[in-house]
N, C-alpha and C positions, 0 to 999 in steps of 0.2 A: 826554554828549550827542553825537549823530552829526552829520556834516556836513550832511545834509539838514534835520535839525531846526534847525540853526543858520541855514540859508538861510531856512527858513520864519519863524523868529523875526525875522530881519532884515527880511523882507518885511512882517511885521506892524508892526514899528516904523516902517517907511517909510510904510505905509498910515496909521498914526496921525498921523504928521507932516503928511501931506496933509490929513487930516480937521481937524486943529488949524488948518491954514492957511485953512480955509474951503471947500474943495472939497466938492461934493456926492457922495453915495454912488455914483451911476452913473459920474461922471467918474473917481473913484478906482478903481472896479472895472475900467474900460476901460484906465486908465493902467498898472495892474499885471497885467492879464489874469487877474483872479480873479473869482469870482462875487460878485454883490451881497450874498449872504448872508454871505460871508467878511468883506466890508467892514462890514456891519451888526454882525457878531459882535465885530469889533475896536472898533467905535464903542460898543457896549454895554459892553464891558470898560472902555473909557476913562471912560464915564459913571459906572460903578460904582466906579471907582478900583482895579480889579483889575490885576494885572501882566500884561504881554504875553509874559513868558518862558514857555518850554515847561516844564511841570511833569513830575515823575516820576510815572508812572502805576502804579497797583497792578494786580495780576492775576497770571496764571500766569507763572512764571519761564520764560525762554527755554530753559534747559537744567537738567536735574537731574544731568547727568553732569559735575559739577564736580570739580576736583582733589581736594578733600577727600573727596568720596564715593568716587572711584576709589581713593584711598589707604586709606580704611576697608575697601573691598571687598578690596583687596590684602592688608591685614592679616588680615581674617577668613579668607580663603582660605589664607594662609600658616600660620595657626594650625591649620586643619583643611582639607586639600586635598580632602576628600570632601564638602564643603559643597554642598548642592544649590542650584540657581538659585532655587527657591521660598523656601527658608530665607534665602538671601542677600537676596532682594528684601524680605522681611518685616523683616529686621534693619536694612536701609538705608532702608526706607520709600520704595521706588521700584518700578516695575513689573517683571515678569519679563522683558519684552522689553528694558528698559533694562539689566538685569543681564546678559542675554545679550550685548548690544552691548559692555558694559564688559569682560566676560571675553574676548570675541573680539577687539575692536578696541583697547581700551586696555591690557589686561593680556597680550594675545597668548597666551592659554592655550587 
């Protein structure tokens, strides 16, 4: 979890504390300089008993050029230096452009 998400989580916890202390939504939103909808969202989570922690989200990975993929590309190319980018991309299940970047930037070929 990054520093910014830690700060957001801490702010949600502080908002929850103020709501538990009895402050109204508008006062809490002004106190923390956040929108009323943010305070209402925290309030609803409290009422449902849900956690205020940031959760790991699913979705597209940030990078497919991981060390393991680069290592596999290096092994494939070392076995057959005439391997074409299209063939490499199909074997690694990544785009042609990603393979070009790996060959040029990561493998320096």
